N, C-alpha and C positions, 0 to 999 in steps of 0.2 A: 740417769734419773734426775728429773728437775726438782727442786727444793722450794717450798714457798716462804714467805719473808718469815713465818713463823718458825719456820724448821721443819714443817710438816711436808713429809712427799705430797708430791700433788701425783694425782690420779695419770693414769695413761691416757694419753690423747689428749692431755690437757696442757694449758701453757699458765707460767705465772700471770700473764694480764689477763686471761680469763678468769683465774682464781682470786683476782682481786677485785672483779666487777661486783656490785651489790646484788642480792639475790634479787629476782623478778625484773630485773632491766638487762639490756642489752640481749634482749632475744633476737636471734638469728631469724624467728617468723615474722616481726612486726613489718622492716622492710618490706619483705615479701608481700606481705597484705597492702601495706600500703602502694606498692607496684600494682597489684591484684586490682584494686580500687581505681587506681588511674587508667589503666588498661580496662576496665571493664566496660563491654559494648554499650552498655545502658546508659552508662554517665557518658561516654562519647555522644551517643544519640543526643542527650539533654543538650549537652553543651552546643553539638553543631547547631540544635534547632536556636537555641539562645542568640546564637552568632546571624542566623538566618533572618531571626526577628529584628535585630538590631541592624541588620543589613537593607532589610526592607524598610525599617521606620526612616533610616538614614537617606535612602532613594527616594521616599516618598515624603519628605520632610516638610514641604511644601503643604502637601494635605493634610497633614496633621495639624499644621500652622492655624488651618482654617477650623479645627475643632477646639483650638484653646478658647476663642471666645465665648462659645457655648458652655463650655467646662468651668469657665471663670463665673459666670453668668449662675449658674447651678451653684457654684461653691459658694458665692457672694450672697444671692438669695434664696437660698434653699438648706443648705449644709450648716452654714455659720449661723443663721439664727436658729439652728436646733440645738444651741447651747443656753439659749434663753429659756429652756424649757425648766430651769433650774429655778424660776419664779414661781411655779405650780408650787413650791416646797416652801415659800417664803411669805411671810407678811412684807410684800415688798411695797417700798418706797422709793420713788424717782429721786428725793433728796438722797437719800442713803446710798443706792445703788444695789447691786447684787452682793456687795461683799461685806456691806455694813446692813442689810435688812435682816431681821428676827427669821429663824428657820423654826417652822411649825409643822414639821413634816405632813402627814397626809389630813391635816386639817381641813384644808381648801377642799380637797376631794370631799370630805364628809359634809361640809356644809353645802357644794355644789349639788350632791344627790339628796339632799334635803330640802332643795329651793324648789317650792312648787315652780317657780317661771322657769327654771331649768329642766325639768319633767316635761314640762307645756311644749317648750320649744324642740325636746326630745322627741315627743309624740308627733309634732307638726313634720319634723323633718323626717321621720320615718314614712308616715303617710305619703306625702309630697315625693320621696324615692321612690317608695313602691308602685304608685301612681306612673311615675314615669318610667320605671323600666318596664312596665308591663303596656304603655301606650307610646312613649316616646322613643323609647329604645327601637321595638320594631319598623317604626315606620320609616326610616329611610330605609330599609329591607325592602319592604314593599313595595317603596318609590321608583329603588333602582330595577326589581324586578319588572316594574310597568313600563318604565322607560325602555329597560333592553328588549320588551318586547314589540315597540313601535318599530314599525318598518321604515318609514322616511324619518332618514336621519336631519334631515332638516327641521321637522318638527322634535325632533329628541333635543336637537342641540338650544331651541329656543325655549322648550320647557326648563330644562337644565338651566339656561341663562337666568328664568324668570325665579326660579326657587333657591337658586344663590344667593339672589341680592340679599336678603334681609340677614344673612349672618354678618355682612358687613356693617350694618346700622347697629350703634349702641341702643342699650337697654333702655337710656332714658327716650332716644327717639321710638322706640320701640313700644313702652309705655305710651307715650304720647298719641301714637296713632290708634292704639285700643283704645284709649281713653275718648279720641273722638269719634269713634266709630260704636265702640258698645257703652261711653257714658249716659249720664243721663239726658244730655241733650242730643247725642246722635242718632244715625238712621235707624239704629237695633231699639232704641228706647220710642221713636217715633212708631215702626213696625209692630213693636209690642201695643201699643197706646191703640192702633189701628184694629188690633184684633181683639181689644178689651181688655188689656193689661197693662193698666196705667201704675206709673212710678217704678218701672223696673231699671234699674241700675245695675247691669252686672258689673262693672268695675269697681262697686263698692258693696257687693253682698257678701258677709262672710262665708255663708253658707256652700257657696258656687267658688268662692275663691281658689281653692283646691285645684277643682277642675279647668279653673282660669290658667293657673299658673304652668299647668301641663300643657294646656292648647298654645299658649305663649311659646312654650321652649319649642313645641312641633313647628308651630311657623317659622319660626326664626333658624332652626338649624337642621330642619329634613333636608335641607338640598345640599347643604354642607358633608351631610354625613355619608350621602351618597356616591362622593368622590371614592371613598374607599372601598365599598361593595364594586364601585364599576371599575375599578383596578382588580379586583379579586376575578370578577366576571370576565374579564379582558383575556386573564391566565389560565381560563379554560379552554383545552384545546377543542378547535372546531370540530376535529374527526369523529369526536363522540356525539355531537349534534347531528352530523352526517350519518353516521350509524343508526342512530335512533330515528331518525326521519325513515331511513330505508327500511328499518323494522316496522315502520307503521305506526311510531309515534308522534302521537300531537304536540301542538305547542305548551299544553298544560303538563303533558307527561314528561316531557323535556325538561321542564323547570322543576318539577318534582324530583326527578331522578338524575338530573345532571348538573343543573343551576344550583339548587339549596346545598347537595353534598359539597360542591366546589366551594360555597362560602361559609361551611361550616367552622373553618381553621379561623377565618375572621370573624365571624360573630362568637367565636368561644373568647378569643384574646380581646376583643372589645366590651363582651358581657364580665368577663374579669375586672376590669379596669374601671368598668361601668360600678360593679358591686363593691369595688374598694373606695367610693367615693361616694357612697351610699349616704353619707353624714354632710354630703357638701351639695346644695341644692340651689345655688343661685344667690350670691348676698346681695348684690347691686339690684337684680330682680325683685327680690322681697323687699328690701329696704326702701323701695320707692314708692310700693303700693301699702307698705304698713299702715302709714297714718289714714288710707280710706277705709279700710277693713279692720283694724285694730289688731293689737298685739295677740290675742287670743287666737287668731285665723292664721296671722301671719310670721308670728314669731319661731323663727328657727336657730339653729345652734349658733350660725354664723352671725347673724343679726345681736343675740343673747352676747356672744362675746364683746361685739361693738360697743355696745349700749353698758355693758356692765363694766367694760375693760376701761375702753378708750374713753367713753362718755362720763362712765360714772366712775372712774378710779379705783375699781377694784382689780386691780391687776393680778393677783395672786388666783383667783377664785377664777378669772377669764382665760389664765393662761393655762389652769386645770382643766379648763374645758375643752381648749384647744389641743392638749395633750392626750385627752380623751377620746379626741376624734382620730388624732392620728396613732393610735395603738388599735383601735378598733378597726380602722380602714387597714391597717397591715395585717390584722387577723383575719379579714375577710378574702385579701387577697389571696392570703397563704391557704387557706382554707378552701375557697374556690378555682384554685391553682390545683391542689391537690385532687379533688374532687373530680376536676376536667381530664387530669391526667388518668385517673380511677375508670373512667368513662371511654377512655381510649380516643380522646379528642385531640390531645395533646394541651400543652400547658402555654400559659405567658414565660416561664422559666423552667 
């Protein structure tokens, strides 16, 4: 019979070394548990997956190298500037910088929502965005369906080339062209004078300015927008059209029952992105035409931020307006994505 160091007989089946071990330590089950964790098939599967991912990345390292410039672009010009949103909570001064400027909490937001100029800019922004969603967003879809129905491939290519061109023209040139055509000395004014309507200048009429903005957007970007829908149409199997034609479906019914359902995922994706940009309606386009129609008709959130912040030096309030745009845009994207998933049409993520 063995005896412990204190002179107490050890229990049967134990050793002095075991009796000297501290209570709760040296349990035989722990190594077993560790071994079971190492031998867990789920863990082995995860480790194999990680190893395969790194192997593929190493094999395709030059492909990933081409992604690096794009990632750096968004990192430098999109994500790093987000840190500057702290200015929205400061009485910011470029002389003192972010670290030395006084913190004012939500005072800039309180002043923003009580500013009549901001409320007017928000109203104009929402109205122009609504008109663009109703009229400008469906325009490329209708044009793509129209061009897809053309039998002559040559005619289709010619029309595509013509409607693509305005997209590559800057807004400065676009506004100049429209001024020459629809301005007070243009052909449109002469036509109005010929039918008895004198002194009609569409480019400087505040009452029709919002319709003018939407028309300019349609004219400039309708051709470019059809590229995405043409790609979606080309992915629809021809067998569906052939089967519908055999069943006696005409061109209109094939478009309604085959082409449009095939475009629903793309339409949903683009609509979610458009809703997310509902508070962004084209800074350059509005800035160039604001002197002709006045701030009451052409002031939007983008021009408000420019004039109040960069031109006026009220950095805190203008940053608060920009942060407000970002938060609302994020909320709208999440809500639209969730709503699209509930309808069963898929979402952005």
